[in-house]
N, C-alpha and C positions, 0 to 999 in steps of 0.2 A: 640317483644312484641308490641312498637311503631305502626308498620305497620297495625299487627292483630288489634289494639285501634283502629285507624285512620281509619278502614275500616267500624270497627262498626258503632262507632260515624256518617261516613259519608252515610252510609247506614242507619240509622236511620233518619237523614234527610233530605235525599232524598226521603225515604217511605213517610213521615209526612210532606213535605213543609216546611221545616222547615229553618232556616237560623241564623246564631251565636245568632245575636241580638233578636230570639226569647227565648234562654235559662235563666232562673234565676237562676239557680246551676244542679250542676251534683254532683251525687257521684257516685266511682268507690270502686267495692272494688275486688281482687282478690283473691286467695287462695295461703297459704304459700309455696308451690311450685316456686312459679314468684316473683323471686327477680331483674329483669334484671334492670327494669326501673319503675317507678311511673307512672299507665296507664293516669293521669292526664296530663304528660308531651306531652301524643300526643294530647291530645287536646287543648293545648297549642299553638303547634306546627301548629294545624287548626287556629287557628287565637281567639281560646276562653280566651284571654289573661286579659278581665274585666268581665269575670262568674266566681263565685265561684267553684274554684272546690273540691271536697275532697275525698281521697282515705283511703278503708280500708278493714279491711281482715276478708274475709270470716268466717265462723265458719268452723270448723277440724269433719266434722263430717266422724265416719268411712266407707267405700267403699264408699264415694263423687264422685264426675267426680275430677281429675284434671285436672290442666291447668286451670283454668276459671276465666274469666275479667269480670264484671257483670259494668252497666249501669241503674243509678234509676235520670232519667234529669228532672228537673220540668222547662214548657217550658209553653210559653203563644201562646196559641191556639185556632181558632173558628170550630177547628174540636171535634164531637163530643167526649166520651169518647170508643164509642162502633167504629169509624172510626179511631183509631191510630190503626199505625202497630209496632206492639211488634218484634225486632230485635232479634232475636237467630242463629249466623251464626256457620259455622263448624259442631266438634262436642257435641259443645254445646245446637244445634237446638233439637239435644235427648230431653234436662232437660224440656223444653215447647211443644210438639208434639202439644199441643191443638194450639199454639200462632203461630208455625214455617211456614212461609211461600213456604217451600223447603221440601224434605226428607231429615230428617239428613242420613249423612254416617259416619258408625265408624268407621272410619282412621282416622278422623279430628279430 
């Protein structure tokens, strides 16, 4: 879990030209089948020690995608909203194909 969350955070930072100091706060959610670690711990390991981080549980909706961590980041940026790149990695790319940069693969 820590590697995948770190990948998501770093990809969002790279895609939008962000640094840790640009983050105001971050909310992570995880599906109930992910219990090995707090997603925020991955961000702490990346230097987010002074950024308020919160972890919460995704709603358990029938037939929803398992093993998903989401990140809602509040950031300071000069980018217009239309130029913000939303990051959906691996199998989660299927959740928002309208915002995904790469083709989703069903095995991931």
